[in-house]
N, C-alpha and C positions, 0 to 999 in steps of 0.2 A: 735590905741593904743593897749595895750594888753588887752585882756578879764578879764583877774582876776584885772588888775589894775583898769578896767571899773566898774567891779563890786564893789571893793571897794570903788570908788569914789560915786556909786550909795548907797550903804549901808551905806556911811558917811552923806549923805543927810538925809536917813531915820532916822539914829541915832539924827541929828540935830534936824528934825521935832519932833521925839518923846521926845526930851530933855531927852536923854539917856548919861549923861556925860563920864560915864565910858568907853563905847562903842566909843562915839565920841573922846575922848581923845585917845583911843588906834587907832582906824583907821587913826585920825591924824598924830600922832607918824609912824605909819606902810608906809604911805604915803609920809611922809617926808624922811624917811630911803631909801623908793624908788627913791625919788627925788634925794638923795645925791648920790645915786648910777649911777644914769642915768648920773649925771654931772661928775662923776668921770672919770679919765683918761683925755686923749688929747684932745677929743671932746665927746660932750654929744650925746646920741643915746637914743632911745627907749626901753627900756628891754622887752625881750620877757616873757610869761607867767613863762617858766622854770627858769629864772632868777628872776622875781619876787617871784615865789616860794621860793627859796633860799635865799633872802631876808628877807621874813616871817617867814621862820623856823630859820635864824639866831637872830632875833628880839623874837620870842618865846622862845629861848635857853637862852637869856640873861634874860627874865624875868623868867624864869625857875631858872636860878641860882640866881638871884637877891633876889627870895621870899626863896630859901634855908638859903642864907646868912641872911636876915631879919630874919627868923625864929630862926636860930641860936643864933642871939643877941638878942633873946626876943622881937622883935618889930612885934609882929602878926598881929596888922593892917596894916602895910605896906607889909607884905608877904602877906596876904590875898590878897591885889590890886593887887600886882604883878602876883599872880595866877590867880585872874580874868580877869586881860590883857592878861596872857597867852591862857587863853581858850577862848578868843574871837579870838584872830589870830589862835588856833588850827582848827577853824571853817572852816578857809582856807585853810588849809594843808589836804595833803592826808590822808587817814586813814592810822594808823602806824601799821607795823607788829607785830604780837603776837610772840612769842618766838618759838612756832613751826613752824611756817611761815618762820622765818627768818632762822630757823636751816635747813629747807629744801634747802632755796636759797643759803646758804653757801655749803651746800653737794653738790650742783649743780655746783657751781662754781669750788670747788675742782675739782670735775669729769671732768669738762672743761679743767682745767689746767693741770690735769694730762693726757689726751689725747693730749694736746699740747707738752708737756715736754718728753711723754713716761714712765713717771715713777710717782708715788705717789710724790705731792710737799712735799718738805721739810719747815721748818720754816725760811730758807733764801729766799724762794720764797713768802712769805706772801704777798709782793706786787702786786705780779702776780694775787694771789687769791683775794686780797681786790679790786683790778681793776675789777675784774670779778664780784665779789659779788655787789658793788657799783653801777655797771651800770644795775645791776637786781633791785636792790632795790630800786632806783630812788627817794632819799629822803622820802621813808615809813620807814626809821630807824634810828637811830643817829649811828653817824660812832663809836662811843665807843663800842657801842652794836655789830656791825658788827665786829669790830675789836677782841673782845674778843671772840666772836663764830670761828672766822678765826684761832686765835692762838690757842684756844682749839683744834680744828679739824687737825692743822696741828704738834701738839704735839703730839708725841708717847707714 
């Protein structure tokens, strides 16, 4: 069993004993999403820690988007619940890069691609730079943030 999945199950037991319903519900939802991912496809399989992190990041993003939608609709109590669930999930995710760290990673990726292609990458080569940057970021920043920085770095 993946170490992260085992930690989620252990924390679920702790939340159950502590009668912490918010954490309990959030961890149950996360483990259910992991279970769905494990049985998706032609045959069931055990997810690796990296795959579990991707599922948790996707679920955290859903919570963030739902909180924004509820807040925009004036449903503050539901928005607060979604934010709290997002915070529980974020405890299991790697620390997010701040803007300066992310900019440094993007600069490094641009330099790598420039060395590969022999010149400064053009906006048409954004995919190459994104691939290099995402490999370095490894889930520590949202794709939209990375794409925006890459685009600004490639635009003259």
